Biopython code that builds the backbone (N, CA, C, O; Angstrom):
import numpy as np
from Bio.PDB.StructureBuilder import StructureBuilder

atoms = [
    (1, "MET", "N", (3.201, -0.711, 22.766)),
    (1, "MET", "CA", (3.563, -0.317, 21.436)),
    (1, "MET", "C", (3.338, -1.493, 20.497)),
    (1, "MET", "O", (3.650, -2.631, 20.847)),
    (2, "SER", "N", (2.802, -1.235, 19.312)),
    (2, "SER", "CA", (2.523, -2.311, 18.399)),
    (2, "SER", "C", (3.787, -2.770, 17.663)),
    (2, "SER", "O", (4.771, -2.037, 17.559)),
    (3, "GLU", "N", (3.725, -3.997, 17.159)),
    (3, "GLU", "CA", (4.846, -4.544, 16.410)),
    (3, "GLU", "C", (4.957, -3.905, 15.055)),
    (3, "GLU", "O", (3.946, -3.505, 14.479)),
    (4, "PRO", "N", (6.186, -3.795, 14.517)),
    (4, "PRO", "CA", (6.314, -3.234, 13.159)),
    (4, "PRO", "C", (5.678, -4.183, 12.145)),
    (4, "PRO", "O", (5.577, -5.387, 12.381)),
    (5, "LEU", "N", (5.256, -3.630, 11.030)),
    (5, "LEU", "CA", (4.668, -4.449, 9.983)),
    (5, "LEU", "C", (5.708, -5.364, 9.384)),
    (5, "LEU", "O", (6.848, -4.965, 9.143)),
    (6, "ALA", "N", (5.309, -6.573, 9.153)),
    (6, "ALA", "CA", (6.207, -7.564, 8.517)),
    (6, "ALA", "C", (5.472, -8.190, 7.331)),
    (6, "ALA", "O", (4.270, -8.445, 7.408)),
    (7, "LEU", "N", (6.175, -8.430, 6.266)),
    (7, "LEU", "CA", (5.586, -9.075, 5.107)),
    (7, "LEU", "C", (5.420, -10.560, 5.383)),
    (7, "LEU", "O", (6.264, -11.199, 6.010)),
    (8, "SER", "N", (4.299, -11.090, 4.892)),
    (8, "SER", "CA", (4.100, -12.525, 4.982)),
    (8, "SER", "C", (5.054, -13.224, 4.040)),
    (8, "SER", "O", (5.662, -12.575, 3.189)),
    (9, "LEU", "N", (5.200, -14.528, 4.170)),
    (9, "LEU", "CA", (6.059, -15.287, 3.264)),
    (9, "LEU", "C", (5.597, -15.118, 1.831)),
    (9, "LEU", "O", (6.413, -14.925, 0.930)),
    (10, "GLY", "N", (4.303, -15.190, 1.617)),
    (10, "GLY", "CA", (3.756, -15.011, 0.263)),
    (10, "GLY", "C", (4.077, -13.638, -0.286)),
    (10, "GLY", "O", (4.396, -13.500, -1.467)),
    (11, "GLN", "N", (3.996, -12.615, 0.558)),
    (11, "GLN", "CA", (4.306, -11.257, 0.115)),
    (11, "GLN", "C", (5.789, -11.111, -0.206)),
    (11, "GLN", "O", (6.156, -10.423, -1.159)),
    (12, "GLN", "N", (6.629, -11.750, 0.578)),
    (12, "GLN", "CA", (8.061, -11.728, 0.317)),
    (12, "GLN", "C", (8.400, -12.396, -1.029)),
    (12, "GLN", "O", (9.248, -11.906, -1.775)),
    (13, "PHE", "N", (7.733, -13.509, -1.325)),
    (13, "PHE", "CA", (7.926, -14.161, -2.611)),
    (13, "PHE", "C", (7.447, -13.288, -3.764)),
    (13, "PHE", "O", (8.110, -13.192, -4.796)),
    (14, "GLU", "N", (6.295, -12.653, -3.585)),
    (14, "GLU", "CA", (5.767, -11.752, -4.635)),
    (14, "GLU", "C", (6.685, -10.577, -4.859)),
    (14, "GLU", "O", (6.912, -10.175, -6.000)),
    (15, "LEU", "N", (7.218, -10.016, -3.786)),
    (15, "LEU", "CA", (8.166, -8.933, -3.907)),
    (15, "LEU", "C", (9.406, -9.353, -4.681)),
    (15, "LEU", "O", (9.875, -8.629, -5.558)),
    (16, "GLU", "N", (9.930, -10.520, -4.353)),
    (16, "GLU", "CA", (11.097, -11.025, -5.076)),
    (16, "GLU", "C", (10.775, -11.308, -6.523)),
    (16, "GLU", "O", (11.593, -11.033, -7.400)),
    (17, "ARG", "N", (9.589, -11.857, -6.798)),
    (17, "ARG", "CA", (9.188, -12.162, -8.168)),
    (17, "ARG", "C", (9.109, -10.877, -8.995)),
    (17, "ARG", "O", (9.609, -10.817, -10.119)),
    (18, "MET", "N", (8.479, -9.861, -8.429)),
    (18, "MET", "CA", (8.355, -8.591, -9.169)),
    (18, "MET", "C", (9.705, -7.912, -9.307)),
    (18, "MET", "O", (9.987, -7.323, -10.351)),
    (19, "SER", "N", (10.543, -7.975, -8.290)),
    (19, "SER", "CA", (11.883, -7.385, -8.387)),
    (19, "SER", "C", (12.677, -8.031, -9.515)),
    (19, "SER", "O", (13.348, -7.336, -10.279)),
    (20, "ARG", "N", (12.607, -9.359, -9.624)),
    (20, "ARG", "CA", (13.318, -10.046, -10.696)),
    (20, "ARG", "C", (12.754, -9.700, -12.057)),
    (20, "ARG", "O", (13.505, -9.575, -13.024)),
    (21, "ALA", "N", (11.429, -9.542, -12.149)),
    (21, "ALA", "CA", (10.819, -9.158, -13.411)),
    (21, "ALA", "C", (11.283, -7.790, -13.849)),
    (21, "ALA", "O", (11.544, -7.565, -15.031)),
    (22, "ILE", "N", (11.388, -6.878, -12.908)),
    (22, "ILE", "CA", (11.860, -5.527, -13.220)),
    (22, "ILE", "C", (13.325, -5.563, -13.667)),
    (22, "ILE", "O", (13.695, -4.949, -14.668)),
    (23, "GLU", "N", (14.137, -6.277, -12.924)),
    (23, "GLU", "CA", (15.563, -6.367, -13.271)),
    (23, "GLU", "C", (15.808, -7.034, -14.616)),
    (23, "GLU", "O", (16.778, -6.708, -15.300)),
    (24, "ALA", "N", (14.940, -7.963, -15.001)),
    (24, "ALA", "CA", (15.128, -8.703, -16.239)),
    (24, "ALA", "C", (14.568, -7.953, -17.460)),
    (24, "ALA", "O", (14.749, -8.395, -18.594)),
    (25, "THR", "N", (13.899, -6.839, -17.230)),
    (25, "THR", "CA", (13.235, -6.120, -18.318)),
    (25, "THR", "C", (14.060, -4.934, -18.753)),
    (25, "THR", "O", (14.370, -4.049, -17.955)),
    (26, "ALA", "N", (14.415, -4.921, -20.027)),
    (26, "ALA", "CA", (15.159, -3.807, -20.602)),
    (26, "ALA", "C", (14.231, -2.890, -21.406)),
    (26, "ALA", "O", (14.574, -1.738, -21.669)),
    (27, "ASP", "N", (13.081, -3.392, -21.786)),
    (27, "ASP", "CA", (12.146, -2.622, -22.644)),
    (27, "ASP", "C", (11.465, -1.567, -21.817)),
    (27, "ASP", "O", (10.839, -1.872, -20.803)),
    (28, "LEU", "N", (11.587, -0.282, -22.257)),
    (28, "LEU", "CA", (11.002, 0.839, -21.521)),
    (28, "LEU", "C", (9.481, 0.730, -21.398)),
    (28, "LEU", "O", (8.930, 1.011, -20.333)),
    (29, "GLN", "N", (8.812, 0.336, -22.447)),
    (29, "GLN", "CA", (7.350, 0.248, -22.380)),
    (29, "GLN", "C", (6.897, -0.811, -21.395)),
    (29, "GLN", "O", (5.912, -0.618, -20.682)),
    (30, "THR", "N", (7.614, -1.938, -21.349)),
    (30, "THR", "CA", (7.270, -2.986, -20.388)),
    (30, "THR", "C", (7.517, -2.499, -18.966)),
    (30, "THR", "O", (6.710, -2.767, -18.076)),
    (31, "LEU", "N", (8.617, -1.788, -18.735)),
    (31, "LEU", "CA", (8.916, -1.232, -17.405)),
    (31, "LEU", "C", (7.874, -0.211, -17.000)),
    (31, "LEU", "O", (7.486, -0.144, -15.834)),
    (32, "GLN", "N", (7.418, 0.583, -17.951)),
    (32, "GLN", "CA", (6.367, 1.540, -17.656)),
    (32, "GLN", "C", (5.070, 0.839, -17.255)),
    (32, "GLN", "O", (4.376, 1.267, -16.332)),
    (33, "GLY", "N", (4.761, -0.229, -17.954)),
    (33, "GLY", "CA", (3.574, -1.011, -17.630)),
    (33, "GLY", "C", (3.631, -1.615, -16.228)),
    (33, "GLY", "O", (2.649, -1.606, -15.486)),
    (34, "ILE", "N", (4.824, -2.146, -15.882)),
    (34, "ILE", "CA", (4.994, -2.704, -14.560)),
    (34, "ILE", "C", (4.868, -1.620, -13.501)),
    (34, "ILE", "O", (4.233, -1.832, -12.468)),
    (35, "ALA", "N", (5.465, -0.462, -13.748)),
    (35, "ALA", "CA", (5.418, 0.659, -12.808)),
    (35, "ALA", "C", (3.966, 1.099, -12.597)),
    (35, "ALA", "O", (3.560, 1.370, -11.466)),
    (36, "LYS", "N", (3.194, 1.170, -13.663)),
    (36, "LYS", "CA", (1.773, 1.561, -13.564)),
    (36, "LYS", "C", (0.960, 0.536, -12.772)),
    (36, "LYS", "O", (0.094, 0.908, -11.980)),
    (37, "GLN", "N", (1.242, -0.771, -12.987)),
    (37, "GLN", "CA", (0.556, -1.780, -12.237)),
    (37, "GLN", "C", (0.882, -1.683, -10.744)),
    (37, "GLN", "O", (-0.006, -1.818, -9.902)),
    (38, "LEU", "N", (2.128, -1.454, -10.427)),
    (38, "LEU", "CA", (2.538, -1.309, -9.028)),
    (38, "LEU", "C", (1.940, -0.073, -8.397)),
    (38, "LEU", "O", (1.532, -0.117, -7.237)),
    (39, "LEU", "N", (1.875, 1.022, -9.119)),
    (39, "LEU", "CA", (1.244, 2.241, -8.637)),
    (39, "LEU", "C", (-0.237, 2.025, -8.362)),
    (39, "LEU", "O", (-0.753, 2.489, -7.346)),
    (40, "GLN", "N", (-0.919, 1.329, -9.255)),
    (40, "GLN", "CA", (-2.341, 1.028, -9.078)),
    (40, "GLN", "C", (-2.518, 0.133, -7.832)),
    (40, "GLN", "O", (-3.423, 0.356, -7.028)),
    (41, "ALA", "N", (-1.665, -0.857, -7.686)),
    (41, "ALA", "CA", (-1.780, -1.751, -6.532)),
    (41, "ALA", "C", (-1.523, -0.992, -5.222)),
    (41, "ALA", "O", (-2.206, -1.230, -4.225)),
    (42, "TRP", "N", (-0.572, -0.109, -5.221)),
    (42, "TRP", "CA", (-0.240, 0.687, -4.039)),
    (42, "TRP", "C", (-1.427, 1.574, -3.660)),
    (42, "TRP", "O", (-1.813, 1.638, -2.493)),
    (43, "GLN", "N", (-1.996, 2.251, -4.642)),
    (43, "GLN", "CA", (-3.127, 3.132, -4.355)),
    (43, "GLN", "C", (-4.348, 2.357, -3.907)),
    (43, "GLN", "O", (-5.084, 2.809, -3.030)),
    (44, "SER", "N", (-4.575, 1.182, -4.507)),
    (44, "SER", "CA", (-5.691, 0.316, -4.098)),
    (44, "SER", "C", (-5.499, -0.119, -2.642)),
    (44, "SER", "O", (-6.458, -0.152, -1.870)),
    (45, "GLN", "N", (-4.267, -0.448, -2.272)),
    (45, "GLN", "CA", (-3.994, -0.880, -0.901)),
    (45, "GLN", "C", (-4.210, 0.268, 0.074)),
    (45, "GLN", "O", (-4.725, 0.059, 1.172)),
    (46, "LYS", "N", (-3.824, 1.476, -0.315)),
    (46, "LYS", "CA", (-4.061, 2.636, 0.546)),
    (46, "LYS", "C", (-5.556, 2.856, 0.736)),
    (46, "LYS", "O", (-6.003, 3.141, 1.847)),
    (47, "ALA", "N", (-6.332, 2.728, -0.335)),
    (47, "ALA", "CA", (-7.787, 2.903, -0.228)),
    (47, "ALA", "C", (-8.409, 1.830, 0.677)),
    (47, "ALA", "O", (-9.296, 2.112, 1.482)),
    (48, "ALA", "N", (-7.926, 0.610, 0.526)),
    (48, "ALA", "CA", (-8.437, -0.489, 1.363)),
    (48, "ALA", "C", (-8.079, -0.252, 2.829)),
    (48, "ALA", "O", (-8.901, -0.496, 3.712)),
    (49, "THR", "N", (-6.885, 0.214, 3.089)),
    (49, "THR", "CA", (-6.474, 0.507, 4.455)),
    (49, "THR", "C", (-7.327, 1.596, 5.047)),
    (49, "THR", "O", (-7.763, 1.483, 6.193)),
    (50, "GLN", "N", (-7.579, 2.652, 4.293)),
    (50, "GLN", "CA", (-8.421, 3.738, 4.771)),
    (50, "GLN", "C", (-9.830, 3.261, 5.063)),
    (50, "GLN", "O", (-10.427, 3.660, 6.062)),
    (51, "TRP", "N", (-10.370, 2.406, 4.195)),
    (51, "TRP", "CA", (-11.696, 1.866, 4.402)),
    (51, "TRP", "C", (-11.771, 1.066, 5.703)),
    (51, "TRP", "O", (-12.705, 1.229, 6.488)),
    (52, "VAL", "N", (-10.751, 0.179, 5.929)),
    (52, "VAL", "CA", (-10.724, -0.640, 7.146)),
    (52, "VAL", "C", (-10.624, 0.269, 8.394)),
    (52, "VAL", "O", (-11.274, 0.022, 9.410)),
    (53, "MET", "N", (-9.804, 1.309, 8.287)),
    (53, "MET", "CA", (-9.656, 2.211, 9.427)),
    (53, "MET", "C", (-10.961, 2.925, 9.733)),
    (53, "MET", "O", (-11.315, 3.103, 10.898)),
    (54, "ARG", "N", (-11.682, 3.339, 8.687)),
    (54, "ARG", "CA", (-12.987, 3.976, 8.903)),
    (54, "ARG", "C", (-13.974, 3.001, 9.548)),
    (54, "ARG", "O", (-14.745, 3.375, 10.431)),
    (55, "GLN", "N", (-13.937, 1.760, 9.099)),
    (55, "GLN", "CA", (-14.824, 0.754, 9.670)),
    (55, "GLN", "C", (-14.510, 0.498, 11.134)),
    (55, "GLN", "O", (-15.419, 0.300, 11.939)),
    (56, "GLN", "N", (-13.240, 0.499, 11.481)),
    (56, "GLN", "CA", (-12.825, 0.239, 12.845)),
    (56, "GLN", "C", (-13.011, 1.460, 13.758)),
    (56, "GLN", "O", (-13.402, 1.316, 14.917)),
    (57, "LEU", "N", (-12.736, 2.634, 13.246)),
    (57, "LEU", "CA", (-12.713, 3.834, 14.050)),
    (57, "LEU", "C", (-13.962, 4.667, 13.937)),
    (57, "LEU", "O", (-14.163, 5.555, 14.766)),
    (58, "GLY", "N", (-14.797, 4.437, 12.979)),
    (58, "GLY", "CA", (-15.984, 5.255, 12.795)),
    (58, "GLY", "C", (-15.704, 6.379, 11.807)),
    (58, "GLY", "O", (-14.671, 6.378, 11.137)),
    (59, "THR", "N", (-16.602, 7.315, 11.718)),
    (59, "THR", "CA", (-16.462, 8.406, 10.767)),
    (59, "THR", "C", (-15.427, 9.395, 11.323)),
    (59, "THR", "O", (-15.197, 9.424, 12.532)),
    (60, "PRO", "N", (-14.803, 10.202, 10.462)),
    (60, "PRO", "CA", (-13.792, 11.161, 10.920)),
    (60, "PRO", "C", (-14.296, 12.097, 12.004)),
    (60, "PRO", "O", (-13.521, 12.498, 12.873)),
    (61, "ALA", "N", (-15.559, 12.452, 11.976)),
    (61, "ALA", "CA", (-16.116, 13.367, 12.995)),
    (61, "ALA", "C", (-16.085, 12.708, 14.380)),
    (61, "ALA", "O", (-16.073, 13.410, 15.391)),
    (62, "GLN", "N", (-16.071, 11.368, 14.440)),
    (62, "GLN", "CA", (-16.059, 10.670, 15.706)),
    (62, "GLN", "C", (-14.648, 10.482, 16.245)),
    (62, "GLN", "O", (-14.474, 10.104, 17.403)),
    (63, "ILE", "N", (-13.641, 10.742, 15.417)),
    (63, "ILE", "CA", (-12.252, 10.537, 15.786)),
    (63, "ILE", "C", (-11.717, 11.883, 16.286)),
    (63, "ILE", "O", (-12.147, 12.939, 15.823)),
    (64, "ALA", "N", (-10.791, 11.837, 17.220)),
    (64, "ALA", "CA", (-10.163, 13.099, 17.676)),
    (64, "ALA", "C", (-9.591, 13.818, 16.466)),
    (64, "ALA", "O", (-8.949, 13.184, 15.628)),
    (65, "PRO", "N", (-9.806, 15.134, 16.350)),
    (65, "PRO", "CA", (-9.367, 15.875, 15.153)),
    (65, "PRO", "C", (-7.896, 15.670, 14.795)),
    (65, "PRO", "O", (-7.582, 15.501, 13.617)),
    (66, "GLY", "N", (-6.989, 15.677, 15.763)),
    (66, "GLY", "CA", (-5.577, 15.482, 15.487)),
    (66, "GLY", "C", (-5.312, 14.129, 14.885)),
    (66, "GLY", "O", (-4.517, 14.013, 13.953)),
    (67, "LEU", "N", (-5.970, 13.085, 15.405)),
    (67, "LEU", "CA", (-5.789, 11.739, 14.908)),
    (67, "LEU", "C", (-6.336, 11.596, 13.501)),
    (67, "LEU", "O", (-5.728, 10.946, 12.650)),
    (68, "ALA", "N", (-7.476, 12.200, 13.263)),
    (68, "ALA", "CA", (-8.081, 12.126, 11.915)),
    (68, "ALA", "C", (-7.163, 12.760, 10.889)),
    (68, "ALA", "O", (-7.001, 12.228, 9.791)),
    (69, "GLN", "N", (-6.555, 13.903, 11.236)),
    (69, "GLN", "CA", (-5.626, 14.569, 10.310)),
    (69, "GLN", "C", (-4.374, 13.709, 10.090)),
    (69, "GLN", "O", (-3.880, 13.593, 8.969)),
    (70, "HIS", "N", (-3.871, 13.109, 11.175)),
    (70, "HIS", "CA", (-2.695, 12.268, 11.052)),
    (70, "HIS", "C", (-2.972, 11.073, 10.158)),
    (70, "HIS", "O", (-2.160, 10.739, 9.294)),
    (71, "LEU", "N", (-4.115, 10.426, 10.359)),
    (71, "LEU", "CA", (-4.468, 9.251, 9.575)),
    (71, "LEU", "C", (-4.657, 9.635, 8.108)),
    (71, "LEU", "O", (-4.248, 8.882, 7.224)),
    (72, "ALA", "N", (-5.246, 10.749, 7.841)),
    (72, "ALA", "CA", (-5.451, 11.198, 6.438)),
    (72, "ALA", "C", (-4.113, 11.478, 5.790)),
    (72, "ALA", "O", (-3.910, 11.174, 4.615)),
    (73, "HIS", "N", (-3.198, 12.059, 6.551)),
    (73, "HIS", "CA", (-1.884, 12.384, 5.989)),
    (73, "HIS", "C", (-1.050, 11.117, 5.738)),
    (73, "HIS", "O", (-0.309, 11.049, 4.757)),
    (74, "GLU", "N", (-1.171, 10.113, 6.622)),
    (74, "GLU", "CA", (-0.398, 8.898, 6.484)),
    (74, "GLU", "C", (-0.838, 8.053, 5.307)),
    (74, "GLU", "O", (-0.013, 7.364, 4.707)),
    (75, "ALA", "N", (-2.118, 8.085, 4.959)),
    (75, "ALA", "CA", (-2.657, 7.248, 3.916)),
    (75, "ALA", "C", (-2.332, 7.716, 2.544)),
    (75, "ALA", "O", (-2.736, 7.087, 1.566)),
]
sb = StructureBuilder()
sb.init_structure("model")
sb.init_model(0)
sb.init_chain("A")
sb.init_seg("    ")
for serial, (resi, resn, name, xyz) in enumerate(atoms, 1):
    if name == "N":
        sb.init_residue(resn, " ", resi, " ")
    sb.init_atom(name, np.array(xyz, "f"), 0.0, 1.0, " ", f" {name:<3s}", serial, name[0])
structure = sb.get_structure()
């Protein structure tokens, strides 16, 4: 069984930095901007993860159908 994902030290610092920025912001427009940036980053990460998985596993037709559906649903 593989190890659970763990954030690197740099990722932990970035998470803390962004958390503090959110907590310190009372302006709705600024919070909306931060939320949109985080949403964009999250979706970009998902796309990058899917790309890496395709590179490692091959095209979906080459993957067992159940696994391909599971991977598509997880991403």
